[in-house]
C-alpha positions in Angstrom: -43.1 122.3 64.8 -46.5 124.1 64.8 -49.3 122.1 63.3 -49.4 124.2 60.2 -45.6 124.3 59.5 -44.3 121.0 58.3 -40.8 120.1 56.8 -42.5 119.7 53.4 -43.9 123.2 53.5 -40.5 124.6 54.5 -38.9 122.8 51.6 -41.4 124.3 49.2 -40.7 127.8 50.5 -37.0 127.2 50.2 -37.3 125.9 46.7 -39.3 129.0 45.6 -36.7 131.3 47.4 -33.7 129.7 45.7 -35.5 129.7 42.3 -35.8 133.4 42.7 -32.1 133.8 43.5 -31.1 131.6 40.5 -33.2 133.8 38.2 -31.5 136.9 39.5 -28.1 135.2 39.1 -29.0 134.3 35.5 -30.0 137.8 34.7 -27.0 139.5 36.3 -24.4 136.9 35.3 -24.6 137.1 31.6 -21.3 137.8 29.8 -19.5 138.6 33.1 -15.8 139.3 32.7 -13.2 139.0 35.5 -13.7 142.7 36.2 -17.4 142.1 36.6 -16.9 139.0 38.8 -14.4 140.7 41.1 -15.6 144.3 41.2 -19.0 144.5 39.3 -17.2 146.8 36.8 -17.2 149.5 39.5 -20.7 150.7 38.5 -22.9 149.9 41.4 -24.8 152.8 43.0 -23.6 153.6 46.6 -27.0 153.2 48.2 -27.4 149.7 46.7 -24.0 148.8 48.2 -24.9 150.2 51.6 -28.1 148.2 51.8 -26.5 145.0 50.4 -23.7 145.3 53.0 -26.1 144.9 55.8 -26.7 141.3 54.8 -23.0 140.7 54.5 -22.1 142.1 57.9 -25.1 140.7 59.9 -25.0 137.0 58.9 -26.9 134.1 60.5 -24.7 134.5 63.6 -26.3 137.8 64.5 -29.7 136.5 63.5 -29.6 133.7 66.0 -26.6 134.0 68.3 -27.0 137.7 69.4 -30.7 137.3 70.5 -29.7 134.1 72.3 -26.8 135.7 74.2 -29.1 138.4 75.7 -30.3 136.1 78.5 -26.8 134.9 79.6 -26.2 135.4 83.3 -22.4 136.0 82.9 -19.9 136.4 80.1 -19.8 138.2 76.8 -22.8 140.1 75.3 -25.2 139.4 78.1 -28.2 141.8 78.2 -27.8 144.5 75.6 -24.0 144.6 76.1 -23.5 143.8 72.5 -24.5 147.4 71.7 -21.2 148.5 73.3 -19.4 146.6 70.5 -21.8 148.1 67.9 -21.0 151.6 69.1 -17.3 150.8 68.8 -18.0 149.8 65.2 -18.8 153.5 64.4 -15.3 154.6 65.5 -13.8 151.9 63.3 -16.0 152.7 60.3 -14.9 156.4 60.6 -11.3 155.3 60.3 -12.1 153.1 57.3 -14.0 155.8 55.4 -11.4 158.5 56.0 -8.1 156.6 55.9 -8.3 153.2 54.3 -10.9 153.6 51.5 -9.2 156.7 50.0 -5.9 154.8 49.9 -7.5 151.8 48.3 -9.1 154.0 45.6 -6.0 156.0 45.0 -4.0 152.8 44.4 -6.8 151.4 42.2 -6.7 148.0 43.9 -8.8 144.9 43.2 -7.3 143.0 46.1 -6.7 145.4 49.1 -3.6 143.3 50.1 -1.9 144.8 47.0 -1.2 147.8 49.4 1.0 145.6 51.5 3.1 144.6 48.5 3.6 148.2 47.5 4.4 149.3 51.0 6.1 146.4 52.8 7.1 144.0 50.0 6.3 140.6 48.6 6.2 138.5 51.7 4.1 141.0 53.7 1.6 140.9 50.8 1.5 137.1 50.6 1.2 136.9 54.4 -1.6 139.4 54.6 -3.6 137.7 51.9 -3.0 134.2 53.4 -4.3 135.4 56.8 -7.4 136.8 55.1 -8.0 133.5 53.4 -7.6 131.7 56.8 -9.7 134.2 58.7 -12.5 134.5 56.3 -12.7 130.8 55.6 -12.9 129.8 59.3 -15.3 132.7 60.1 -17.7 132.1 57.2 -17.7 128.4 57.6 -18.6 128.9 61.3 -21.5 131.1 60.3 -22.7 128.5 57.8 -22.3 125.8 60.5 -24.8 127.7 62.7 -27.5 127.9 60.0 -26.8 124.3 58.9 -27.4 122.9 62.5 -30.7 124.8 62.8 -32.0 123.6 59.4 -30.9 120.1 60.2 -32.6 120.1 63.6 -35.9 121.6 62.6 -36.3 120.7 58.9 -34.0 118.0 57.5 -33.6 115.7 60.5 -37.4 115.0 60.6 -37.1 114.0 56.9 -34.2 111.6 57.7 -31.6 113.6 55.8 -28.1 113.2 57.2 -26.2 116.4 58.3 -23.4 115.9 55.8 -26.0 116.0 53.0 -27.6 119.1 54.4 -24.2 120.9 54.4 -23.4 119.8 50.9 -26.8 121.0 49.6 -26.4 124.4 51.3 -22.9 125.0 49.7 -24.1 123.6 46.3 -26.8 126.2 46.3 -24.4 129.1 47.0 -22.0 127.8 44.4 -24.8 127.5 41.9 -25.8 131.1 41.9 -22.4 132.8 42.4 -19.9 130.9 40.3 -20.8 132.8 37.1 -21.7 136.4 38.1 -19.6 136.8 41.2 -19.9 140.2 42.9 -22.1 141.6 40.1 -24.7 138.9 41.1 -24.1 139.0 44.8 -24.8 142.7 45.4 -28.3 142.3 44.0 -29.0 138.9 45.6 -27.8 140.3 48.9 -30.2 143.3 48.5 -33.1 140.8 48.3 -31.8 138.8 51.2 -31.3 141.9 53.4 -35.0 142.7 52.9 -36.1 139.2 53.9 -34.2 139.0 57.2 -35.2 142.5 58.2 -38.8 141.5 57.5 -38.3 138.3 59.6 -37.0 140.3 62.6 -39.8 142.8 62.4 -42.5 140.1 62.1 -41.1 138.1 65.0 -40.8 141.1 67.3 -44.4 142.0 66.6 -45.6 138.4 67.0 -43.8 137.8 70.3 -45.0 141.2 71.6 -48.6 140.3 70.7 -48.2 137.0 72.5 -47.1 138.9 75.6 -50.1 141.3 75.2 -47.7 144.2 74.3 -48.6 146.8 71.6 -45.8 148.0 69.4 -45.4 151.2 71.5 -45.2 149.1 74.7 -42.4 146.7 73.5 -39.4 149.0 74.2 -40.5 150.1 77.7 -41.1 146.4 78.6 -37.7 145.4 77.3 -35.7 148.3 78.8 -37.2 147.8 82.2 -36.5 144.1 82.3 -33.3 142.5 83.6 -32.2 142.0 80.0 -32.1 145.7 79.0 -28.8 146.8 80.5 -26.6 148.3 77.7 -23.5 149.7 79.5 -21.3 147.7 81.9 -18.7 149.6 84.0 -18.0 147.3 86.9 -15.0 144.9 87.3 -12.8 146.1 84.5 -10.2 143.5 85.1 -12.4 140.4 85.3 -15.5 141.2 83.3 -15.1 140.6 79.6 -18.4 142.6 79.0 -16.9 145.8 80.5 -17.6 148.9 78.3 -14.0 149.8 77.6 -13.1 146.3 76.4 -16.3 146.0 74.3 -16.2 149.5 72.8 -12.5 149.5 71.7 -12.8 145.8 70.6 -15.7 146.8 68.4 -13.7 149.6 66.8 -10.8 147.2 66.1 -13.1 144.5 64.9 -14.7 146.9 62.5 -11.3 148.1 61.2 -9.9 144.6 60.6 -13.1 142.6 59.7 -14.3 145.3 57.3 -11.5 147.7 56.4 -8.8 145.1 56.1 -11.1 142.4 54.9 -11.4 141.8 51.1 -15.0 140.7 51.4 -16.6 143.9 52.6 -14.1 146.2 51.0 -14.7 144.5 47.7 -18.3 145.8 47.8 -17.0 149.3 48.6 -14.6 149.2 45.7 -17.5 148.4 43.4 -18.8 152.0 43.9 -18.1 154.5 41.1 -15.7 156.7 43.1 -14.4 157.4 46.6 -17.1 159.9 47.4 -19.9 157.5 46.7 -18.0 154.7 48.7 -17.8 157.1 51.7 -21.5 157.9 51.5 -22.2 154.2 51.4 -20.1 153.7 54.6 -21.8 156.4 56.6 -25.3 155.4 55.7 -24.4 151.8 56.4 -23.4 152.8 60.0 -26.9 154.1 60.6 -28.5 150.9 59.3 -26.2 148.9 61.5 -27.2 150.6 64.8 -30.9 150.2 64.1 -30.8 146.6 63.0 -28.5 145.4 65.8 -30.7 147.1 68.4 -33.7 145.3 66.8 -32.0 141.9 67.3 -31.3 142.7 70.9 -35.0 143.7 71.5 -35.9 140.4 69.8 -33.7 138.5 72.2 -35.1 140.1 75.3 -38.7 139.4 74.0 -37.8 135.8 73.4 -36.6 135.4 77.0 -39.6 137.2 78.4 -41.8 134.9 76.4 -40.0 131.8 77.4 -40.2 132.8 81.1 -43.9 133.5 80.9 -44.7 130.1 79.5 -42.1 128.2 81.5 -40.2 127.2 78.4 -36.8 125.6 79.2 -33.9 127.6 77.8 -31.8 125.3 75.5 -28.2 124.6 76.5 -27.2 126.1 73.2 -28.8 129.6 73.5 -28.4 129.8 69.7 -31.4 127.5 69.5 -33.8 129.6 71.5 -35.1 131.7 68.6 -35.7 128.7 66.2 -37.3 126.7 69.1 -39.9 129.4 69.8 -40.4 130.3 66.1 -41.1 126.7 65.2 -42.8 125.3 68.2 -44.7 128.2 69.8 -45.6 130.9 67.3 -47.8 130.6 64.2 -46.7 129.1 60.8 -46.0 132.6 59.4 -43.4 133.2 62.1 -41.7 129.9 61.3 -41.6 130.7 57.6 -40.2 134.2 58.2 -37.6 132.7 60.5 -36.4 130.2 57.9 -36.3 132.9 55.2 -34.5 135.3 57.6 -32.0 132.7 58.6 -31.2 131.6 55.1 -31.1 135.2 53.9 -28.7 136.4 56.6 -26.5 133.3 56.3 -26.3 133.3 52.5 -25.9 137.1 52.2 -22.7 136.7 54.3 -21.4 133.4 52.9 -21.9 134.0 49.2 -20.0 137.3 49.5 -17.3 135.6 51.5 -17.0 132.8 48.9 -16.6 135.4 46.1 -14.1 137.4 48.1 -12.0 134.3 48.9 -12.0 133.4 45.2 -11.0 136.9 44.3 -8.1 137.0 46.8 -6.8 133.6 45.8 -7.0 134.4 42.1 -5.5 137.9 42.3 -3.1 137.5 45.2 -1.8 133.9 44.5 -2.6 133.1 40.9 -1.6 136.6 39.8 -4.5 137.1 37.4 -4.0 140.8 37.0 -0.2 140.6 36.5 -0.6 137.8 33.9 -3.0 140.0 31.9 -0.4 142.8 31.9 2.4 140.5 30.8 2.0 141.4 27.1 4.9 141.8 24.7 4.9 145.5 24.0 6.3 144.9 20.5 3.5 142.4 19.6 0.9 143.4 16.9 -2.6 144.4 17.9 -3.9 141.0 16.7 -1.4 139.1 18.8 -2.2 141.2 21.9 -5.9 140.5 21.5 -5.3 136.8 20.9 -3.1 136.7 24.1 -5.8 138.5 26.2 -8.6 136.1 24.9 -6.5 133.0 25.7 -5.6 134.4 29.1 -9.3 135.3 29.9 -10.5 131.8 28.9 -7.7 130.1 31.0 -8.4 132.4 34.0 -12.2 131.8 33.8 -11.5 128.0 34.1 -9.1 128.5 37.0 -11.5 130.8 38.7 -14.3 128.2 38.5 -12.1 125.5 40.0 -10.9 127.8 42.8 -14.6 128.7 43.6 -15.5 125.0 43.8 -12.4 124.2 45.9 -13.2 126.8 48.5 -16.8 125.6 48.7 -15.5 122.1 49.4 -13.2 123.5 52.2 -16.3 125.1 53.7 -18.0 121.7 53.8 -15.1 120.1 55.6 -14.8 122.8 58.2 -18.5 122.8 59.0 -18.4 119.0 59.6 -15.5 119.4 61.9 -17.3 122.2 63.8 -20.3 120.0 64.2 -18.1 117.4 65.9 -16.5 119.8 68.5 -18.6 123.0 68.9 -20.8 124.0 71.8 -22.1 127.3 73.2 -22.9 130.6 71.5 -21.3 130.9 68.1 -21.0 134.7 68.2 -18.2 134.4 70.8 -16.5 131.8 68.7 -16.6 134.1 65.7 -14.9 136.9 67.5 -12.4 134.7 69.2 -11.3 133.3 65.7 -11.1 136.9 64.5 -8.9 137.9 67.4 -6.3 135.3 66.6 -6.4 135.4 62.8 -7.1 139.1 62.0 -4.5 140.3 64.6 -1.5 139.9 62.2 -3.5 141.9 59.5 -4.0 144.7 62.1 -0.3 144.7 62.8 0.8 144.7 59.2 -1.6 147.5 58.1 -0.9 149.6 61.2 2.9 149.3 60.7 2.5 150.3 57.0 0.2 153.2 57.6 1.8 154.8 60.7 5.5 154.3 60.2 7.9 155.0 57.3 10.0 152.0 58.2 10.9 149.1 55.8 11.4 145.5 56.6 14.7 143.6 56.3 14.5 140.5 54.1 15.5 138.2 57.0 14.6 134.6 56.9 15.0 131.5 59.1 16.1 128.2 57.7 13.8 125.3 58.9 16.0 122.7 60.5 16.6 119.6 58.3 15.2 121.2 55.2 16.3 123.7 52.5 13.2 125.8 53.2 13.6 129.4 54.4 10.9 131.0 56.5 10.8 134.8 55.9 10.9 137.0 58.9 7.5 138.6 58.4 5.9 135.2 58.1 7.6 134.1 61.3 6.4 137.2 63.1 2.8 136.8 62.0 2.8 133.1 62.9 4.3 133.6 66.3 2.0 136.5 67.2 -1.2 134.5 67.7 0.7 131.8 69.7 2.1 134.5 72.0 -1.3 136.1 72.3 -2.9 132.8 73.3 -0.1 132.1 75.9 -0.5 135.6 77.4 -4.3 135.3 77.5 -4.3 131.9 79.2 -1.5 132.9 81.6 -3.2 136.1 82.7 -6.8 134.9 82.8 -7.0 134.7 86.6 -6.0 138.4 87.0 -7.3 139.9 83.7 -10.0 138.7 81.3 -8.9 140.0 77.9 -12.3 139.4 76.2 -12.5 140.6 72.7 -9.3 142.7 73.1 -7.4 139.6 71.9 -7.2 141.3 68.6 -5.5 144.4 70.0 -3.0 142.3 71.9 -2.3 140.2 68.8 -1.9 143.4 66.6 0.5 145.0 69.1 2.7 141.9 69.2 2.8 141.7 65.4 3.6 145.5 65.2 6.5 145.1 67.7 7.9 142.0 65.9 7.8 144.0 62.6 9.5 147.0 64.3 12.3 144.7 65.5 13.1 143.6 62.0 12.7 147.1 60.4 15.1 149.7 59.1 14.7 153.4 58.2 15.1 154.5 54.6 14.5 157.8 52.9 11.4 157.4 50.8 11.5 159.3 47.4 8.3 160.7 45.9 4.8 160.3 47.3 4.4 157.9 50.2 1.6 155.3 50.1 
């Protein structure tokens, strides 16, 4: 670390930072009902949601892994190639704003997977919700893992704190300020966090530019003229995973499934007052996303130029380049901004995911909303009120336990990743998404673009009385077939991030095989 930035100073900064978050949580979490926890009572201004969503979508992975990948010689996201994915996001967000969001608002959904139940039946609904729980848990735990390893290496390890305690502390802090207020708290804490990590990137860009004797106006020309500034890759379509076509359309599909079919980010959009405000939020968010991701890539190029100018050895894990330079070579302010930016970006993503996972489990599997509606229509008003009060109290206890249980699962996954992971985490995130969000893409696409229905087929598991529904079998087999095809064809064609498309197509075909046509009466969903 720099002479002025010690682990003790970092701990003081972190303490003050989390004290501020707890104060916000206390203020926003008073008298929060399930509606407030899950959807912030649908009263959040669209511009606040748009700004808060930046933190949720960026995460600590973008904060560290995207700049680190800029200097790779081969493979995904080298140079400014990640902008190809970001441009693809815009196409995906257009589809979300004009097709998916109007449908979610029309159906008045709390969990977006309720659409699958209305359109394709019970098991499609449960399968979609289960794949979201799997996908978001793995993805968010991986993001937390990245931040935990950096904090452990540069802050807690010098103090003799074991990694497992670092992870438990990080998750305990998230649980502490989210368990009461849920989404109503998170939208406001994420707004604060977004401001911190944007400030961190801006400060570091200016600091590194100054160290390279570059004025603010000279930074972009220096970066674009360097070997790191290439944005578009059009050579070797078959073998290069960074090819524009693969990256652009992967970006569009990733946006559709990881935002439009993801309870986490859609939960924020559903907190807007109406569909028009939610669409405004989405379009403004797109502009933010382009500018901020470009800033991260500029930062990455500057970090490599700085490292080359001083002969700094590039770490084997490129994710560690940014923290290494921020702590060991820049001033104390840069180190503090880095820590605040890392924590802000990681927590803005993870606290939102924790709440969304709690929402999905409570609504989709514990049937919170359906139990509240299960009132005897012939009961007196006093009996109805007593039932609702008892149900609310019971559900609040259950919600707290689920919230705590998911936090514990995060800890276990992070510790497992620490034992096996290597390389840039951004690629791992998208690879996980390709295998786990693919079935969601297939389910929603089948529901939206066909008028077919699914047979209630099932397969008996040998030696047991258990029946495996056909839709579950298709969605489990699809990732396995995708993996087999990807591995078998790798010497001729590198799929790259298009794993999610292949997976979705296989799921769609499997659902089509077990479908039948029926005349739909009334309005179609």
